[in-house]
VOLUMDREN-550588 format. One line per 10 residues: number of its first residue (from 0); their letters; for each residue x, y, z of N, C-alpha, C. Coordinates in Angstrom, 2 decimals, padded with zeros to 5 digits. Each point is the difference from the previous one (the first is absolute). Layout:
NUM> a> X Y Z X Y Z X Y Z; ... $
END
This chain:
0> mndklelrqg> 084.27 153.31 147.34 000.33 -001.25 000.51 001.30 -000.17 -000.16; 000.77 -001.50 000.17 001.07 -000.51 000.62 -000.15 -000.56 -001.69; -000.87 -000.46 -000.60 -000.13 -000.82 -001.83 -000.54 001.34 -000.68; 000.62 000.69 -000.97 -000.32 000.53 -000.82 -000.88 -000.51 -000.98; -000.10 -001.35 -000.24 -001.26 -000.75 -000.95 -001.09 -000.11 001.00; -000.34 000.44 001.28 -000.86 -000.71 000.63 -001.38 000.03 -000.81; -000.63 001.02 -000.10 -001.40 000.24 -000.68 000.02 -000.43 -001.52; 001.01 000.52 -000.55 000.01 -000.22 -001.33 000.27 -001.47 -000.49; 000.62 -001.17 000.93 -000.12 -001.17 -000.43 -001.11 -000.70 000.34; -000.70 000.41 001.35 -001.18 -000.59 -000.38 -000.89 000.15 -000.97 $
10> lnsflsqire> -000.35 001.22 -000.37 -000.54 000.49 -001.07 000.45 -000.74 -001.49; 001.20 -000.61 000.13 000.81 -000.57 -001.24 -000.65 -001.10 -000.02; -000.07 -000.68 001.15 -000.53 -001.56 000.38 -001.44 -000.04 -000.71; -000.89 001.15 000.60 -001.03 000.08 -000.11 -000.65 -000.10 -001.60; 000.44 001.28 -000.52 000.36 000.25 -001.66 000.35 -001.30 -000.92; 000.80 -001.05 000.71 000.17 -000.86 -001.10 -001.02 -000.85 000.00; -001.11 -000.14 001.21 -000.71 -000.90 -000.07 -001.73 000.60 -000.65; 000.49 001.40 -000.19 -001.50 000.10 -000.92 000.15 -000.48 -001.61; -001.12 000.09 -000.80 -000.63 -000.01 -001.08 001.20 000.86 -000.84; 000.40 -000.68 -000.87 001.24 001.02 -000.68 -000.63 001.31 -000.75 $
20> khrpsferaf> -001.68 -000.31 -000.30 -000.81 001.20 -000.62 -000.17 001.37 001.25; -000.35 -000.90 000.93 000.03 001.30 001.18 001.35 000.59 000.39; 000.85 -000.62 000.06 001.07 000.35 000.55 000.75 001.33 -000.32; -000.16 000.74 -001.39 000.70 001.28 -000.14 -000.97 000.81 000.91; -001.25 -000.12 -000.31 -000.92 001.46 000.78 000.14 -000.35 001.32; 000.64 -000.96 000.57 -000.22 -000.26 001.48 001.48 000.41 000.82; 000.58 000.36 -000.93 001.32 000.27 000.24 000.28 001.44 000.35; -000.78 000.26 -001.27 000.32 001.81 -000.41 -001.09 000.45 000.89; -001.42 -001.04 000.46 -000.76 000.79 001.34 000.80 000.16 000.90; 000.82 -000.76 000.71 000.73 -000.42 001.42 001.00 000.93 -000.19 $
30> rwhdlqnhhc> 000.99 000.41 -001.02 000.69 000.67 000.19 -000.25 001.62 000.16; -001.05 000.76 -000.95 -000.79 000.87 000.52 -000.38 000.11 001.27; -000.81 -001.07 000.93 -000.54 -000.23 001.28 001.60 000.58 000.66; 001.07 -000.58 -000.24 000.96 -000.33 000.96 000.92 001.60 000.23; -000.17 000.77 -001.20 000.62 000.92 -000.11 -000.42 001.41 000.70; -001.60 -000.50 000.16 -001.13 001.12 001.17 -000.15 -000.29 001.06; 000.60 -001.02 000.53 -000.49 -000.45 001.55 001.48 -000.76 001.04; -000.21 000.35 000.88 001.23 -000.52 000.97 -000.55 -001.30 000.39; 000.65 -000.74 000.11 000.26 -001.56 000.84 000.90 000.28 001.36; -000.77 000.30 001.20 000.46 000.01 001.31 -000.60 -001.52 -000.04 $
40> vfslsrspei> 001.86 -000.81 001.36 -000.36 -001.29 -000.21 000.76 000.14 001.59; -000.59 -000.76 001.02 000.23 -000.18 001.27 000.45 -001.84 000.04; 001.03 -000.18 000.19 001.00 -001.15 000.13 -000.13 -000.63 001.56; -000.06 -001.31 000.18 -000.09 -000.54 001.66 000.10 -001.18 -000.43; 001.00 -000.90 001.05 000.74 -001.03 000.10 -000.85 -001.20 000.78; -000.31 -000.62 -000.19 -000.82 -001.38 001.26 000.99 -000.20 000.90; 001.86 000.38 -000.01 000.54 -000.89 001.19 000.75 001.06 000.26; 000.43 000.45 001.39 001.16 001.10 000.57 001.17 -000.70 000.08; 000.37 -001.03 -000.46 001.00 -001.15 000.55 001.03 000.12 -001.94; -000.29 000.53 -000.41 000.70 -000.28 -001.74 001.42 001.41 -000.02 $
50> lsqwrayatd> 000.92 -000.62 000.12 001.52 001.14 000.11 -000.10 000.49 -001.27; 000.14 -000.40 -001.20 -000.20 001.15 -000.71 -000.85 000.94 -000.24; -001.11 -000.44 000.60 -001.15 001.25 000.59 000.75 001.13 000.85; 000.66 -000.42 001.10 000.08 000.44 000.73 001.80 001.16 -000.55; 000.29 -000.84 -000.99 001.83 000.94 -000.29 -000.93 001.10 -001.24; -000.85 -000.73 -000.63 -000.69 001.36 -000.97 -000.53 000.94 000.70; -001.20 -000.03 000.36 -000.85 000.70 000.31 -000.17 000.77 001.88; 000.96 -000.63 000.80 000.56 000.23 001.31 001.27 000.69 000.43; 000.16 001.18 -000.60 001.73 000.36 000.16 000.47 -001.10 000.23; 000.14 -001.19 -000.98 001.15 -001.19 000.51 -000.25 -000.54 000.92 $
60> gagmalglne> -001.05 -000.43 000.84 -000.67 -000.34 000.78 -000.07 000.53 001.12; 000.22 001.43 000.32 000.11 001.10 001.17 -001.36 000.70 000.24; -000.94 -000.54 -000.86 -001.38 000.62 -000.23 -000.85 -000.78 000.93; -001.64 000.19 -000.53 -000.93 -000.64 000.65 -000.79 -001.16 -001.09; -000.98 -000.68 000.57 -001.16 -000.58 -000.93 -001.10 000.74 000.90; -000.94 -000.11 -001.08 -001.32 000.72 001.01 -001.25 -001.48 -000.48; -000.13 -000.33 000.82 -001.52 -000.96 -000.42 -001.12 000.34 000.88; -000.67 000.08 -001.41 -001.59 000.83 -000.15 -001.04 -001.20 000.25; -001.13 000.83 000.24 -001.53 -001.05 000.28 -000.19 000.29 -001.31; -000.57 -001.39 -000.59 -000.43 000.08 -000.97 -001.85 000.74 -000.64 $
70> tflnyaglsl> -000.50 000.03 001.32 -001.22 000.38 000.21 000.02 001.63 -000.77; 000.69 000.64 000.61 000.70 001.72 000.19 -000.11 000.38 -001.40; 000.73 -001.72 -000.92 000.76 000.96 -001.47 -001.13 -000.48 -000.67; -001.27 -000.75 000.68 -001.00 -000.30 -001.20 -000.82 001.47 000.50; -000.16 000.49 001.10 -000.33 001.10 000.68 000.41 001.33 -000.93; 001.14 000.31 -000.67 000.27 000.58 -000.74 -000.22 000.06 -001.39; -000.85 -001.51 -000.59 000.45 -000.11 -001.37 000.62 -000.64 -000.57; 001.21 -000.47 000.94 001.33 -000.75 -000.79 -000.52 -001.45 -000.08; -000.14 -000.45 -001.12 000.09 -001.75 -000.19 001.15 -000.02 -000.19; 000.25 -001.17 000.67 001.69 -000.94 000.02 000.06 -000.77 -001.19 $
80> vecsyeghes> 000.97 000.25 -001.25 -000.57 -001.25 -000.83 001.47 -000.67 000.37; -000.32 -001.18 -000.21 001.66 -000.92 -000.43 000.78 000.16 -000.80; 001.07 000.12 000.31 001.02 -000.05 -001.67 000.06 -001.34 -000.53; 000.29 -000.35 -000.81 -000.24 -001.41 -000.65 001.62 000.72 -001.09; 000.90 -001.69 000.44 001.36 000.13 -000.43 000.25 -000.98 -000.71; -001.21 -000.88 -000.56 000.18 -000.85 -000.95 -000.91 000.19 -000.71; -000.38 -000.72 -001.05 -001.14 -000.77 -000.53 -000.52 001.15 -000.91; 000.61 001.19 -000.47 -000.39 000.95 -000.43 -001.45 000.15 -001.01; 000.46 -001.02 -000.95 -000.46 -000.12 -001.20 -001.82 -000.79 -000.04; 000.06 -000.89 000.98 -000.95 -000.11 000.59 -000.77 000.49 000.62 $
90> yatalvekhs> 000.49 001.30 001.09 -000.34 000.91 000.65 -000.72 000.92 -001.08; 000.92 000.49 -001.26 -000.92 000.93 -000.73 -001.06 -000.68 -000.68; -000.10 -000.94 -000.53 -000.34 -000.52 -000.78 -001.53 -000.38 001.13; -000.10 -000.34 000.86 -001.14 000.20 000.85 -000.58 001.68 -000.15; 001.40 001.10 000.31 -000.88 001.57 000.06 -000.68 000.11 -000.93; 000.77 -000.71 -001.93 -000.92 000.27 -000.89 -001.54 -000.35 000.06; 000.16 -000.88 000.76 -001.57 -001.08 -000.05 -001.32 001.32 000.97; 001.05 000.15 000.83 -000.74 000.64 001.67 -000.47 001.67 -000.83; 001.02 001.00 -000.78 -000.01 001.20 -000.64 -000.56 000.05 -001.48; -000.59 -001.45 -000.44 -000.26 -000.06 -001.64 -001.31 000.70 -000.30 $
100> dfidlvysas> -000.61 000.93 000.94 -001.27 000.86 -000.26 000.94 000.89 -000.36; 000.69 000.63 000.71 000.51 001.35 -000.23 001.04 -000.01 -001.30; 000.73 -001.10 -000.04 000.78 -000.23 -001.05 -000.97 000.31 -001.53; -001.26 -000.42 -000.24 -000.82 000.05 -001.01 -000.18 001.34 000.19; -000.45 000.73 000.90 -000.09 001.76 000.11 000.85 000.85 -000.21; 001.11 -000.09 000.12 001.08 000.76 -000.69 -000.04 -000.35 -001.46; 000.21 -001.16 -000.40 000.46 -000.42 -001.38 -001.37 001.04 -000.73; -001.28 -000.40 000.61 -001.16 000.72 -001.06 000.20 001.73 000.42; 000.28 000.44 000.90 000.52 001.59 000.27 001.07 000.30 -000.88; 000.91 -000.53 -000.36 001.11 000.08 -000.60 -000.79 000.30 -001.91 $
110> eehpaensfm> -000.82 -001.23 -000.01 -000.43 000.44 -001.49 -001.06 001.13 -000.10; -000.49 000.32 001.41 -000.96 000.94 -000.21 000.68 001.77 -000.20; 001.16 -000.45 001.18 000.58 001.33 000.29 001.99 000.06 -001.23; -000.41 000.29 -001.37 001.51 -000.37 -000.78 000.64 001.26 000.72; -000.26 001.13 000.11 000.46 001.37 000.31 000.55 -000.21 001.39; 001.32 000.21 000.41 000.78 -000.22 001.00 -000.70 000.73 001.54; -000.60 001.27 -000.10 -000.22 000.93 001.12 -001.47 -000.39 000.09; -000.37 -000.76 -000.87 -001.50 -000.43 000.39 000.10 -001.64 000.52; 000.73 -000.98 -000.48 000.50 -000.96 000.88 000.29 000.32 001.38; 001.12 000.86 000.14 000.47 000.77 001.35 -001.46 000.34 001.02 $
120> dwirensvgf> -000.68 000.65 -000.44 -001.16 000.33 001.19 -000.87 -001.33 000.32; 000.32 -000.75 -001.11 -001.00 -001.42 000.22 000.81 -000.78 001.19; 001.16 000.28 -000.15 000.73 -000.80 000.83 000.17 000.22 001.66; -000.23 001.34 000.20 -000.34 001.09 001.30 -000.93 -000.70 000.16; -000.91 -000.03 -000.37 -001.45 -000.29 -000.01 -000.15 -001.16 000.83; 000.96 -001.31 -000.59 -000.63 -000.98 -000.12 001.48 -000.88 001.11; 000.48 001.25 000.99 001.08 -000.21 000.58 -000.20 -001.14 001.32; -001.38 -000.23 000.16 -000.04 -001.22 001.26 000.99 -001.61 -000.86; -001.17 -000.03 -001.15 000.71 -001.29 -000.68 001.73 -000.25 -000.05; 000.52 001.09 -000.34 001.84 -000.26 000.21 000.03 000.19 001.40 $
130> ykltedlial> -000.41 000.72 001.03 000.16 -000.16 001.81 000.23 -001.29 000.28; -001.09 -000.69 -000.29 -000.46 -001.45 000.52 001.25 -001.13 -000.91; 000.47 000.72 -001.05 000.60 -001.11 -000.63 001.36 000.14 000.20; 000.62 001.10 000.48 001.13 000.43 000.62 000.21 -000.26 001.70; -001.52 -000.34 000.47 000.69 -000.68 001.13 000.24 -001.54 000.08; -000.84 -000.57 -001.29 000.72 -001.63 -000.22 001.34 -000.08 -000.23; 000.42 000.88 -001.11 001.14 -000.51 -000.27 001.36 000.58 000.47; -000.52 001.08 001.57 001.37 -000.06 000.58 -000.06 -000.92 000.84; -000.42 -000.81 -000.02 000.16 -001.45 000.70 001.47 -000.99 -000.82; 000.31 000.09 -001.07 000.65 -000.27 -000.78 001.72 000.11 000.43 $
140> knpafleeke> 000.48 -000.41 000.48 001.63 000.31 000.64 000.95 -000.89 -000.81; 001.15 000.54 000.18 001.03 -000.75 -000.94 000.52 -001.07 001.55; 000.06 -001.34 -000.91 000.74 -000.95 000.65 000.81 000.54 001.44; 001.46 000.67 -000.45 000.74 -000.25 000.63 -000.42 001.02 001.12; -000.85 000.84 000.41 -000.89 000.25 001.12 -000.51 -000.82 000.79; 000.05 -001.47 -000.16 -000.69 -000.93 000.43 -000.37 -000.11 001.64; 001.42 000.31 000.16 000.03 -000.25 002.04 -000.50 001.35 000.71; -000.44 000.71 -000.69 -000.52 001.48 000.56 -001.37 -000.32 000.58; -000.90 -001.24 -000.33 -001.17 -000.35 000.28 -000.69 001.59 000.39; -000.11 000.57 -001.08 -000.74 001.12 -000.36 -001.37 000.07 000.21 $
150> lrviwsrpmg> -000.95 001.15 000.25 -001.43 000.56 -000.42 -000.10 001.04 -000.61; -000.63 000.56 -000.48 -000.20 000.99 -000.68 -001.41 001.07 000.07; 000.16 001.07 -000.03 -001.32 000.46 -000.18 000.61 001.27 -000.94; -001.30 000.14 -000.83 000.46 001.39 -001.04 -001.15 001.07 -000.06; 000.25 000.75 000.02 -001.29 001.30 -000.06 000.53 000.86 -001.51; -000.89 -000.10 -001.33 -000.10 000.89 -000.93 -000.41 001.50 000.44; 000.41 001.14 -000.66 -000.37 000.93 000.18 000.38 001.04 -000.89; -001.05 000.76 -000.85 000.45 000.67 -001.06 000.66 001.31 000.29; 001.77 000.14 -000.99 000.08 001.28 -000.26 -001.06 000.95 000.56; 001.40 000.68 001.04 -001.24 001.66 000.27 -000.85 -000.45 001.57 $
160> nesikmrear> -000.21 -000.88 000.03 -000.87 -000.43 001.31 000.35 000.83 001.22; -001.02 000.31 000.68 000.13 000.52 001.57 000.71 -000.38 000.65; -000.16 -001.63 000.31 000.65 -000.91 000.66 001.35 -000.14 -000.36; 000.48 -000.16 -000.79 001.61 000.06 -000.50 000.75 000.74 000.70; 001.34 -000.43 000.53 000.37 001.27 001.17 001.80 -000.78 -000.47; 000.64 000.71 000.35 001.71 -000.33 -000.54 001.00 -000.05 001.17; 000.65 -000.84 -000.05 001.03 -000.65 000.78 001.41 000.02 -000.56; 001.12 000.31 000.72 001.37 -000.37 -000.28 000.61 -000.96 000.22; 000.43 -000.65 -000.37 000.72 -001.26 000.49 001.11 -000.46 -000.93; 001.22 -000.45 000.11 001.05 -000.61 -000.87 -000.08 000.77 -000.92 $
170> nliipyveak> 000.13 001.57 000.03 000.62 001.00 -000.86 -001.50 -000.31 -001.29; -000.91 -000.52 000.79 -001.26 000.40 -001.09 -001.29 000.10 -000.05; -000.52 000.90 -000.34 -001.31 000.90 000.11 -000.79 -001.56 000.07; -000.77 -000.19 000.86 -001.30 -001.16 -000.13 -001.42 000.31 000.65; -000.95 000.00 -001.18 -001.40 000.12 -000.01 -000.94 -001.31 001.35; -000.56 000.78 000.85 -000.51 -001.36 000.89 -001.20 000.91 000.45; -000.99 -001.38 000.57 -000.98 000.69 000.42 -000.41 -000.21 001.14; -000.97 000.89 001.27 000.48 -000.97 001.17 -001.46 -000.66 000.30; 000.25 -001.52 000.97 -001.39 -000.59 000.10 -000.37 000.14 001.70; -001.59 000.18 -000.26 -000.21 000.46 001.83 -000.64 -001.53 000.62 $
180> iwpddehknf> 000.90 -000.82 001.00 000.16 -001.19 000.28 -000.59 -000.06 001.31; -000.71 001.30 000.66 -000.52 000.07 001.11 -000.95 001.04 000.54; -001.47 -000.69 -000.10 -001.08 000.97 000.22 000.48 001.30 000.94; -000.62 000.75 -000.03 -000.12 001.19 000.72 -000.49 -000.28 001.61; -001.32 -001.14 000.06 -000.42 -000.32 001.18 000.18 -001.23 000.65; 001.13 -000.68 -000.76 000.70 -001.13 000.57 001.06 000.22 001.40; -000.52 -000.84 000.83 001.32 -000.22 001.41 001.56 000.56 -000.40; 000.27 000.78 000.49 001.71 000.37 -000.20 000.84 -001.03 000.46; -000.07 -001.54 -000.38 000.80 -000.75 000.28 001.03 -000.68 -000.81; 001.27 000.72 -000.12 000.70 -000.21 -000.75 000.17 -001.41 -000.49 $
190> avvmpeiwlg> 000.14 -000.90 000.60 000.28 -001.58 -000.29 -001.42 -000.68 -000.57; -001.23 000.66 000.12 -000.69 -000.22 -001.22 000.10 000.10 -001.01; 000.83 000.64 -000.65 -000.11 000.66 -001.64 001.84 -001.08 -000.13; 000.83 000.03 001.04 001.26 -000.36 000.08 000.31 -000.75 000.85; -000.12 -001.54 -000.18 -000.16 -001.20 001.20 001.60 000.03 000.59; 000.98 000.09 -001.48 001.44 -000.45 000.62 000.78 001.08 -000.89; 001.00 000.20 000.57 001.62 000.56 -000.43 001.01 -000.45 000.16; 000.71 -000.41 -001.00 001.25 -001.07 -000.19 001.20 001.36 -000.14; 001.01 -000.19 001.01 001.22 000.65 -000.18 000.81 -000.92 -000.55; 001.02 000.69 -001.12 000.79 -001.04 -000.94 001.15 -000.19 000.81 $
200> pkcsklnqis> 000.30 -001.10 -000.59 001.63 -000.57 000.94 001.02 001.29 000.28; -000.04 000.90 -000.84 001.16 000.91 000.23 -000.51 001.64 000.84; -001.64 -000.37 000.34 -000.36 000.82 000.70 -000.15 000.15 001.51; 000.67 001.25 000.33 000.53 -000.27 001.94 -001.37 000.16 000.48; -000.14 -001.27 000.96 -000.67 -000.69 001.11 -000.77 000.97 000.51; 000.91 001.53 000.20 -000.98 000.65 001.67 -000.96 000.66 -001.33; -000.03 -000.14 -001.00 -001.33 000.65 -000.43 -001.03 -000.39 000.34; -000.27 -001.40 000.62 -000.84 -000.89 000.10 -000.65 000.63 001.58; 001.03 000.95 000.61 -000.44 000.38 001.55 -000.45 001.45 -000.73; 000.59 000.93 -000.71 -000.55 001.07 -000.79 -002.16 -000.49 -000.06 $
210> flamqmgfcr> -000.17 -001.17 -000.78 -001.15 -000.25 -000.78 -000.86 -000.18 001.69; 000.70 -000.83 000.97 -000.70 -000.11 001.17 -000.59 001.25 000.71; 000.52 001.00 -000.01 000.24 001.33 000.09 -001.12 000.43 -000.72; -000.65 000.03 -001.47 -001.15 000.58 -000.46 -000.95 -000.45 000.28; 000.11 -001.56 001.04 -001.91 -000.30 000.34 -000.43 -000.19 -001.47; 000.21 -001.10 -000.38 -000.34 -000.59 -001.30 -001.18 -001.13 000.23; -000.34 -000.21 001.68 -000.91 -001.12 000.05 000.63 -001.16 000.04; -000.75 -000.92 -000.69 000.71 -001.48 -000.51 000.80 -000.25 -001.10; 000.23 001.59 -000.48 001.10 -000.55 -001.29 000.92 -000.77 000.51; 000.26 -001.10 -000.89 001.38 -001.14 000.73 001.20 000.68 -000.92 $
220> imchdcgyi> 001.28 000.04 000.99 001.15 000.72 -000.87 000.96 -001.47 000.16; 000.17 -000.14 -001.23 001.07 -000.93 -000.12 001.26 -000.06 -001.04; 001.35 -000.85 000.34 001.22 000.31 -000.79 000.51 -001.00 -000.95; -000.39 000.21 -000.98 000.50 -001.18 -001.27 001.58 -000.15 000.29; 000.53 -000.74 000.90 001.59 -000.02 000.31 000.14 -001.14 -000.98; 000.61 -000.09 -001.10 -000.09 -001.00 -000.77 001.96 -000.04 -000.01; 000.75 000.76 000.82 001.25 000.03 000.04 000.76 000.84 -001.14; -000.25 000.46 -001.24 000.18 001.20 -000.58 000.89 001.04 000.69; 000.98 000.20 -000.33 000.76 001.40 000.75 000.56 001.00 -000.86 $
END
């Protein structure tokens, strides 16, 4: 994440709206849940025309932006969440109402399982409730990133899950999971999944010719020529 407070900021907003009686048990439970899971986030933007995005995520404008068909993201089970940059308090209040039954359940479990190991077992057995909350919390984004127009998907997986793989990027070892976005029996038309590709302002236009040679059907190849050099 480029914001080190990412999920924690959303959680703190959520906790601030919980009844004081329930707050310590829920914070304790979420902390244990968080330690036992990877949260893999897939970030997209609604716009291919934001210069700061090209600078930060596409080799200073020399890269490309891929336009994906949402139908195939849905096939993979990737539910897009619109980021919320403002009104965090009201958003968190609505989440407390939405997850009120689960908050009560966590409090009761904390009372029934005073021993840490026993409570951790309960948390693992009820991870779905924490996953659903995490999906909602990931929408909360620092207002400083407002112009990114971000949408997100989050997949949480327990530590040691066989679907977790590792890759290297920017001198970091990063856990990730692969999403199958195309059925095996689907007609192999590239443009159905990826209807458009944008070349960045510094990207060589010769790449347009290379894409044509790849015979990608009706995939549109466009350039974001904003004068940035």
